[in-house]
C-alpha positions as CSV (number, residue, x, y, z in Angstrom):
1,M,0.0,0.0,0.0
2,M,2.8,2.5,1.0
3,R,4.7,1.5,-2.2
4,A,1.8,2.3,-4.4
5,W,1.3,5.7,-2.8
6,L,5.0,6.5,-3.3
7,V,4.9,5.4,-6.9
8,R,1.9,7.7,-7.5
9,L,3.5,10.6,-5.8
10,A,7.0,10.2,-7.3
11,P,6.3,12.4,-10.4
12,V,5.0,15.2,-8.2
13,L,8.0,15.0,-5.9
14,V,10.3,15.1,-9.0
15,L,8.5,18.3,-10.2
16,F,8.9,20.0,-6.9
17,T,12.6,18.9,-6.6
18,A,13.3,20.1,-10.1
19,G,11.6,23.4,-9.3
20,A,14.1,24.1,-6.5
21,C,16.8,24.8,-9.2
22,D,16.9,28.1,-11.1
23,S,14.8,27.0,-14.1
24,P,12.1,28.5,-16.3
25,F,9.6,26.4,-14.3
26,T,10.2,28.3,-11.0
27,S,8.7,31.6,-10.1
28,N,12.1,33.1,-10.9
29,G,11.2,32.6,-14.6
30,D,7.9,34.5,-14.6
31,E,8.5,35.8,-18.1
32,E,9.2,32.3,-19.3
33,Q,6.1,31.0,-17.6
34,R,4.0,33.8,-19.2
35,R,5.4,33.0,-22.6
36,R,4.8,29.3,-22.3
37,L,1.3,29.9,-21.0
38,A,0.5,32.3,-23.9
39,E,1.8,29.7,-26.4
40,A,-0.2,26.9,-24.8
41,R,-3.4,29.0,-24.8
42,E,-2.9,29.9,-28.4
43,R,-2.4,26.2,-29.3
44,W,-5.6,25.4,-27.3
45,E,-7.6,28.1,-29.0
46,E,-6.4,27.1,-32.4
47,S,-7.5,23.5,-31.8
48,G,-11.1,24.7,-31.7
49,V,-11.9,21.9,-29.2
50,R,-15.0,22.9,-27.1
51,S,-16.2,19.4,-26.0
52,Y,-13.9,17.0,-24.3
53,S,-13.2,15.0,-21.2
54,Y,-10.2,14.3,-19.0
55,T,-9.2,12.8,-15.7
56,A,-7.9,15.2,-13.0
57,K,-5.9,14.0,-10.1
58,L,-5.4,16.5,-7.3
59,D,-2.6,15.9,-4.8
60,C,-2.5,18.1,-1.8
61,F,-3.0,18.2,2.0
62,C,-6.3,20.1,1.5
63,A,-8.8,17.3,2.0
64,P,-9.1,13.7,3.2
65,A,-7.5,11.1,0.9
66,D,-10.9,9.6,-0.1
67,S,-11.9,13.0,-1.5
68,L,-8.8,13.2,-3.6
69,L,-9.5,10.3,-5.9
70,P,-9.2,10.8,-9.7
71,V,-12.1,12.7,-11.2
72,R,-13.5,12.4,-14.7
73,V,-14.5,15.8,-16.0
74,T,-16.8,16.1,-19.0
75,V,-17.1,19.5,-20.9
76,R,-19.6,20.3,-23.6
77,S,-19.4,23.5,-25.6
78,G,-16.9,24.9,-23.1
79,Q,-19.0,24.2,-20.0
80,A,-18.4,21.5,-17.4
81,V,-21.4,19.2,-17.4
82,S,-20.0,16.4,-15.2
83,R,-17.4,16.0,-12.5
84,A,-17.4,12.4,-11.1
85,Y,-15.0,10.3,-9.2
86,V,-13.5,7.5,-11.2
87,V,-14.8,4.2,-9.7
88,G,-14.4,0.6,-10.5
89,A,-16.8,-1.5,-12.6
90,G,-20.1,-2.1,-11.0
91,Q,-19.7,0.7,-8.5
92,P,-22.0,3.7,-8.6
93,A,-20.4,7.0,-9.7
94,R,-20.6,9.9,-7.3
95,A,-20.2,13.5,-8.0
96,A,-16.9,15.1,-7.1
97,S,-16.8,18.1,-4.8
98,E,-17.1,21.5,-6.6
99,A,-15.2,23.1,-3.7
100,L,-12.2,20.8,-4.4
101,F,-12.4,20.3,-8.1
102,G,-14.4,23.3,-9.5
103,A,-11.3,25.3,-10.3
104,Y,-10.0,22.4,-12.5
105,D,-13.1,21.4,-14.5
106,T,-12.4,23.1,-17.8
107,V,-9.1,23.7,-19.7
108,E,-9.8,27.5,-19.5
109,E,-10.0,27.2,-15.7
110,L,-6.7,25.3,-15.6
111,F,-5.1,28.2,-17.6
112,E,-6.6,30.6,-15.0
113,V,-5.1,28.7,-12.2
114,I,-1.7,28.9,-13.8
115,E,-2.1,32.6,-14.6
116,D,-3.1,33.3,-10.9
117,Q,0.0,31.4,-9.7
118,V,2.4,33.3,-12.1
119,R,1.0,36.6,-10.8
120,G,1.4,35.4,-7.2
121,S,5.1,34.5,-7.7
122,P,5.1,31.2,-5.8
123,A,8.3,29.6,-4.6
124,V,7.9,26.8,-7.2
125,L,5.6,26.6,-10.2
126,N,6.1,23.6,-12.5
127,V,3.8,23.3,-15.5
128,S,3.8,21.1,-18.5
129,Y,1.5,21.4,-21.5
130,D,0.2,18.9,-24.0
131,E,2.2,19.3,-27.3
132,T,-0.9,18.7,-29.5
133,Y,-3.7,20.7,-27.9
134,G,-1.8,22.9,-25.4
135,F,-3.9,22.1,-22.4
136,P,-2.0,21.9,-19.1
137,N,-1.3,18.3,-18.1
138,V,0.7,19.0,-14.9
139,I,0.4,22.0,-12.6
140,A,2.6,21.7,-9.4
141,V,2.8,24.6,-7.0
142,D,4.6,25.3,-3.8
143,P,3.3,28.8,-2.9
144,A,5.6,29.7,0.0
145,G,8.5,27.3,-0.1
146,D,9.0,27.4,3.6
147,V,5.4,26.5,4.7
148,P,4.9,22.8,5.2
149,N,2.0,21.0,3.5
150,D,0.9,23.9,1.2
151,Q,2.0,22.3,-2.0
152,R,-0.6,21.3,-4.6
153,A,-0.4,19.4,-7.9
154,V,-3.0,18.7,-10.5
155,L,-2.3,15.9,-13.0
156,V,-4.5,15.8,-16.2
157,T,-4.6,12.4,-18.0
158,G,-6.9,10.6,-20.4
159,F,-7.8,13.7,-22.4
160,A,-10.3,12.9,-25.2
161,V,-12.0,15.1,-27.7
162,A,-15.8,14.4,-27.7
163,T,-17.0,12.7,-30.8
164,T,-20.0,14.9,-31.3
165,T,-20.9,16.5,-34.6
166,T,-21.6,19.9,-33.1
167,G,-19.9,21.9,-30.4
168,T,-16.5,20.1,-30.5
């Protein structure tokens, strides 16, 4: 059980460790962060995708572990229409908390989270973007650097463009 938790958390720890160096991913590289964010937003807007889904995994000390399970987000015409915990076969789906996941339920909101962080000059801000569509697929933040347990990471996986004929 502990090993599975460490394996899951390892990529986030690597991001925070890498951010401790003077790199374009730290708050010391605010201009680089702004440039990368602008390029990613442009790529996203050029894609024209308006209906999609993805799984968001929030890692933080902000809620009990059973509230931080992966969440499948569904967006139609730019609006979040579903935010449900990913559950095993045969288990009923349950809605994910808007208080925890509401800020991460559209790509546009993910961009806003990054923009807010760049403006706030956190101790560490590591972001990676999807090469094809430009959406953020990792956002890792350590706001103060010297405050324990204030780090937060959002991992976006399983992105899929909706296969509808309108509003994509």
